[in-house]
C-alpha positions in Angstrom: -8.6 52.8 -20.9 -6.8 49.4 -20.9 -6.6 47.2 -17.7 -3.2 46.5 -16.3 -4.4 43.2 -14.7 -2.7 40.1 -15.9 -4.8 37.8 -18.1 -6.0 34.5 -16.6 -4.0 32.0 -18.6 -3.8 29.3 -16.0 -7.5 28.3 -15.6 -8.6 24.7 -16.1 -11.1 24.7 -19.0 -13.3 21.9 -17.7 -13.7 23.0 -14.1 -12.9 26.7 -14.1 -10.3 26.0 -11.3 -7.1 28.0 -11.1 -4.1 25.8 -11.9 -2.1 27.6 -9.3 -4.7 26.8 -6.6 -4.6 23.1 -7.5 -0.8 23.0 -7.4 -0.9 24.6 -3.9 -3.4 22.0 -2.6 -1.3 19.2 -4.0 1.8 20.6 -2.2 -0.1 21.1 1.0 -1.5 17.6 1.0 2.0 16.1 0.5 3.4 18.3 3.3 0.6 17.3 5.7 0.8 13.6 5.0 4.6 13.4 5.2 4.6 15.5 8.3 2.6 12.8 10.2 5.6 10.4 10.2 8.4 13.0 10.9 7.9 13.3 14.6 10.7 11.5 16.4 8.5 9.8 18.9 6.2 8.5 16.1 9.1 7.1 14.2 10.5 5.4 17.3 7.0 3.8 17.9 6.9 2.6 14.3 10.3 0.9 14.5 9.3 -0.7 17.7 6.1 -2.0 16.2 7.9 -3.4 13.1 10.4 -5.2 15.3 7.6 -6.8 17.3 5.7 -7.9 14.2 8.9 -9.4 12.7 9.5 -11.3 15.9 5.9 -12.7 16.0 6.0 -13.9 12.4 9.4 -15.4 13.0 7.9 -17.6 15.8 5.7 -19.4 13.3 7.8 -19.2 10.2 11.5 -18.6 10.8 13.4 -16.8 8.0 17.2 -16.4 7.5 17.0 -12.7 8.4 14.5 -9.8 8.6 15.7 -8.8 5.1 13.7 -11.8 3.9 10.5 -9.8 4.6 9.3 -7.1 2.2 7.7 -4.3 4.2 5.6 -1.7 2.3 4.5 1.6 3.7 0.7 1.6 3.4 -2.2 -0.7 4.0 -3.0 -3.8 1.8 -5.6 -2.0 -0.3 -3.8 1.4 -0.4 -2.7 0.9 -4.1 0.7 -0.8 -3.5 -0.5 -4.2 -4.8 -2.9 -5.5 -7.4 -5.7 -6.3 -5.0 -9.1 -5.1 -4.0 -11.6 -5.9 -1.1 -13.4 -8.0 -3.7 -10.3 -10.2 -4.2 -10.2 -10.7 -0.4 -13.9 -11.5 -0.1 -14.8 -8.8 2.4 -14.1 -5.2 3.2 -11.3 -4.4 5.6 -12.0 -5.7 9.1 -11.3 -2.3 10.6 -10.7 1.2 9.2 -7.3 2.1 7.8 -5.1 4.4 9.9 -2.6 7.0 8.8 0.2 4.7 9.9 -0.3 1.4 8.1 2.1 -1.2 6.7 1.8 -4.3 4.5 4.2 -7.1 5.3 4.9 -9.8 2.7 5.9 -13.1 4.3 7.5 -15.6 1.9 6.1 -19.0 3.0 7.8 -20.6 0.0 11.0 -19.4 -1.8 11.5 -20.9 -5.3 14.7 -20.7 -7.4 12.7 -20.4 -10.6 9.2 -20.6 -12.0 10.0 -23.8 -13.9 7.9 -26.0 -11.6 4.8 -23.7 -11.9 2.0 -23.8 -14.4 0.5 -20.6 -15.8 -3.2 -20.9 -16.8 -3.3 -17.1 -17.7 -0.7 -14.2 -17.8 -1.8 -12.9 -14.4 -1.9 -16.1 -12.3 0.0 -19.3 -11.5 -0.9 -22.7 -10.1 1.5 -24.3 -7.6 2.0 -28.1 -7.4 1.3 -29.5 -3.9 4.7 -31.2 -4.0 6.4 -27.9 -3.4 4.5 -27.5 -0.1 4.8 -31.0 1.4 8.5 -31.1 2.2 8.4 -28.1 4.5 5.0 -29.0 5.9 4.5 -32.7 5.6 1.8 -32.6 8.4 -0.4 -30.4 6.2 -0.5 -32.7 3.2 -3.4 -32.6 0.7 -5.0 -34.9 -1.8 -5.4 -32.0 -4.2 -2.9 -31.6 -7.0 -2.3 -27.8 -6.4 -1.3 -25.7 -3.4 -4.1 -23.1 -3.1 -4.1 -19.9 -1.1 -6.9 -21.3 1.1 -4.7 -24.3 1.9 -1.8 -22.0 3.1 -4.1 -19.8 5.1 -5.5 -22.8 7.1 -2.0 -23.1 8.5 -0.6 -19.6 8.5 -3.5 -17.5 9.9 -4.4 -19.6 13.0 -0.6 -19.9 13.8 -0.1 -16.1 13.4 -3.2 -15.1 15.4 -2.2 -17.5 18.2 1.3 -15.9 18.4 -0.2 -12.4 18.3 -2.7 -13.2 21.1 0.3 -13.7 23.4 0.7 -9.9 23.5 -2.4 -9.7 25.7 -0.5 -11.6 28.4 2.8 -9.8 28.0 4.3 -6.7 29.5 5.3 -5.3 26.1 4.9 -1.5 25.8 2.8 -2.0 22.7 -0.8 -3.2 23.2 -2.7 -5.4 20.9 -6.0 -3.7 20.0 -7.3 -6.1 17.3 -6.2 -9.0 15.2 -8.6 -10.3 12.4 -8.5 -12.5 9.4 -9.0 -10.7 6.0 -9.4 -13.1 3.2 -6.2 -15.2 3.2 -4.4 -12.4 5.0 -4.4 -11.0 8.5 -4.7 -7.4 9.9 -3.2 -6.5 13.2 -3.7 -3.2 15.1 -1.3 -2.1 17.8 -1.4 0.9 20.0 1.2 2.8 22.1 0.7 4.0 25.7 -0.4 7.3 24.3 -3.0 5.8 21.9 -1.0 6.0 18.7 -2.5 3.3 16.4 -0.3 1.4 14.0 -1.7 -1.2 11.6 -0.1 -4.1 9.9 -1.6 -6.2 7.1 0.3 -9.6 6.9 0.3 -11.4 3.5 1.6 -14.9 3.0 3.3 -15.0 -0.4 5.4 -17.2 -2.6 8.7 -15.6 -3.7 10.1 -16.8 -7.1 13.5 -16.0 -8.5 13.6 -14.7 -12.1 10.7 -13.3 -14.2 7.5 -14.9 -15.5 7.5 -15.9 -19.2 6.6 -12.9 -21.3 7.3 -10.2 -18.6 8.5 -6.9 -20.0 10.2 -3.6 -19.0 11.3 -5.1 -15.7 15.0 -5.5 -16.6 15.1 -1.7 -17.4 15.0 -1.2 -13.6 17.5 -3.8 -12.5 21.0 -2.4 -12.0 24.3 -4.1 -12.6 24.6 -4.7 -8.9 21.3 -6.7 -9.0 19.3 -4.1 -7.1 16.4 -4.6 -7.1 16.7 -8.4 -7.5 15.0 -10.3 -10.3 12.2 -11.6 -8.1 8.5 -11.8 -8.4 5.8 -12.7 -5.9 2.6 -14.8 -6.0 -0.2 -13.3 -3.9 -2.9 -15.4 -2.2 -5.9 -14.2 -4.2 -7.2 -15.5 -7.5 -10.0 -17.6 -8.9 -10.1 -21.4 -8.5 -7.1 -21.7 -6.2 -4.7 -19.6 -8.4 -2.1 -17.2 -7.2 -1.8 -13.7 -8.7 1.5 -12.5 -10.1 3.0 -9.2 -8.8 6.3 -7.4 -8.8 6.3 -5.4 -5.5 10.1 -5.3 -5.1 10.7 -3.7 -8.5 7.7 -1.4 -8.1 8.9 -0.3 -4.7 12.2 0.7 -6.4 10.3 2.5 -9.2 8.3 4.5 -6.7 11.4 5.6 -4.8 12.8 7.0 -8.1 9.6 8.6 -9.2 10.0 12.3 -9.7 8.6 14.4 -6.8 6.0 15.9 -9.1 4.6 12.6 -10.0 4.8 11.3 -6.4 2.7 14.3 -5.5 0.1 13.5 -8.2 0.0 9.8 -7.2 -0.4 10.7 -3.5 -3.3 13.1 -4.2 -5.0 10.6 -6.6 -4.9 7.9 -4.0 -6.2 10.2 -1.3 -9.2 11.4 -3.4 -10.1 8.3 -5.3 -8.9 5.5 -3.0 -12.3 5.2 -1.1 -14.2 5.1 -4.4 -12.0 2.4 -6.0 -12.2 0.3 -2.8 -16.0 0.1 -2.9 -17.7 -3.2 -3.6 -16.8 -4.4 -7.1 -14.1 -1.8 -7.6 -10.7 -2.7 -8.9 -8.8 -1.1 -6.0 -6.5 1.9 -6.2 -3.6 0.0 -7.8 -5.1 1.0 -11.1 -4.0 4.6 -10.4 -0.3 3.5 -10.2 -0.6 1.6 -13.5 -2.4 4.5 -15.2 0.5 6.7 -14.1 3.1 4.3 -15.5 1.3 4.4 -18.9 1.4 8.2 -18.8 5.2 8.1 -18.1 5.6 5.9 -21.2 4.1 8.5 -23.6 4.8 11.9 -22.0 8.2 13.7 -22.3 10.4 13.4 -19.3 11.0 17.2 -19.2 7.3 17.8 -18.9 6.8 15.3 -16.1 9.7 16.7 -14.1 8.3 20.3 -13.9 6.7 21.0 -10.5 4.3 23.5 -12.0 2.9 20.8 -14.2 1.7 18.7 -11.2 -1.9 20.1 -11.5 -2.1 19.3 -15.2 -0.8 15.8 -14.6 -3.4 15.3 -11.8 -6.2 16.4 -14.0 -4.9 14.4 -16.9 -4.7 11.3 -14.8 -8.3 11.7 -13.8 -9.3 12.0 -17.5 -7.3 8.9 -18.5 -8.7 6.9 -15.6 -12.2 7.8 -16.6 -11.6 6.7 -20.2 -10.1 3.4 -19.0 -13.2 2.7 -17.0 -15.4 3.5 -20.0 -13.3 1.2 -22.2 -13.2 -1.5 -19.5 -9.5 -1.9 -20.0 -6.3 -1.0 -18.2 -3.5 -3.3 -19.4 -0.7 -4.4 -17.0 2.5 -2.9 -18.5 4.6 -5.7 -17.1 2.5 -8.7 -18.2 1.1 -8.6 -21.8 -2.4 -10.1 -21.9 -3.1 -9.1 -18.3 -5.8 -6.5 -17.8 -6.7 -4.9 -14.4 -10.3 -4.2 -15.5 -11.0 -7.4 -17.2 -14.5 -8.6 -16.2 -15.3 -5.5 -14.2 -19.0 -4.6 -14.2 -18.5 -1.2 -12.5 -16.9 0.7 -15.4 -19.6 3.2 -16.1 -20.3 3.9 -12.5 -16.6 4.4 -11.7 -16.2 6.6 -14.8 -19.0 8.8 -13.5 -17.5 9.1 -10.0 -14.1 10.0 -11.4 -15.7 12.6 -13.7 -17.4 14.2 -10.7 -13.9 14.7 -9.2 -12.6 16.0 -12.5 -15.3 18.7 -12.6 -14.6 19.9 -9.0 -10.9 19.1 -8.3 -10.5 21.9 -5.8 -13.4 20.8 -3.7 -12.2 17.2 -3.5 -8.6 18.2 -2.8 -9.7 20.6 -0.1 -11.6 17.7 1.5 -8.5 15.4 1.7 -6.3 18.2 2.8 -8.8 18.9 5.7 -8.6 15.2 6.6 -4.8 15.2 6.5 -4.8 18.2 8.8 -6.9 16.3 11.3 -4.6 13.4 11.2 -1.5 15.6 11.8 -3.3 17.3 14.7 -4.1 13.9 16.3 -0.5 12.7 15.8 0.8 15.9 17.5 -1.6 15.3 20.4 -0.2 11.8 20.7 3.4 13.1 20.7 2.5 15.8 23.2 0.9 13.2 25.4 4.0 11.0 25.3 6.2 14.0 26.3 3.9 15.0 29.2 3.8 11.4 30.4 7.6 11.1 30.2 8.0 14.4 32.1 5.6 13.2 34.8 7.6 9.9 35.2 10.9 11.8 35.4 9.5 14.2 38.0 8.2 11.3 40.2 11.7 9.6 39.9 13.4 12.9 41.0 11.1 13.3 44.0 11.9 9.7 45.0 15.7 10.1 44.7 18.2 11.0 47.4 17.9 14.7 46.4 14.3 15.0 47.6 12.5 13.6 50.7 10.2 10.7 49.7 
């Protein structure tokens, strides 16, 4: 007698996990994380917090308009930029929260890279002469403008402006403000205890592309969107600034197919804490690994929602191999390698392999954490509504319609 049951053809050979189950967990994680920011009250608080931070930064470094800032959704070491806690010298001054932003503040804006020197493909040196005209009082006898030199002006000025919140009647409360390497982290709270974090990064904005840059023009439209601009970040050896393309990469992420966005989100959630450990490269390596995958895999395969699980598992395998090889080339800058000099390759490869052998377990863990975040956000929203109703009720009782 033959069985009528359907054969199991969607099982992962390595872990024994059902592909369908992995796909469902990827979808649920995406739904939970996106849902955190969809509450109207939470969105309003985020807008209010962003306006406040823009105003505070503008007090110490006025810019033509808020559009001069580049605001990224996610914390500094959340995989948006090529940076790790090791680059910043210390771990984050306080834990990352579900609502976090990274604000890039251009302390210098250059029309071209002509005045800069490039000791290696990933880094630039800035002549001090570029800094002295806007800040003559902060001159230096050194030939180059270093990230430390900029932070000696920027960070105390920013923290002084932020500290004024403790004496103001603003509806947002300053919880903490700390230095993190050559950057600053600011934690705000609403009246209902919703926490919103901002990591502030002083950068140099340069028009054009660095010599040898590739693939970037493929993403620039005829209308100049995104603009041909790159940034120099305040971390690098011996006073150097690291090259990055956050504007173009933000544009790329917006046009990433939902299937790949789901894969990237899950990879960041599962592996982010591992990659941010001491000596780790930071989770930006996940984004670069995904870009390499997009270069070699057919577009039709990457765009199929049911292939999300296979892409997730494949990304884990590719990342593990990169750690074993000790190499993950930057696709935009030939000669620049994200894992160059890393001594943690074999350890990280083993940790990623552990996730690869139990993908369902690790996905369940981050889904559970996301559920908790959503629950806390809903409690915050509920608390705001209850408080608002109490205030309205008191106002009604004190009006002409009710005896006081």
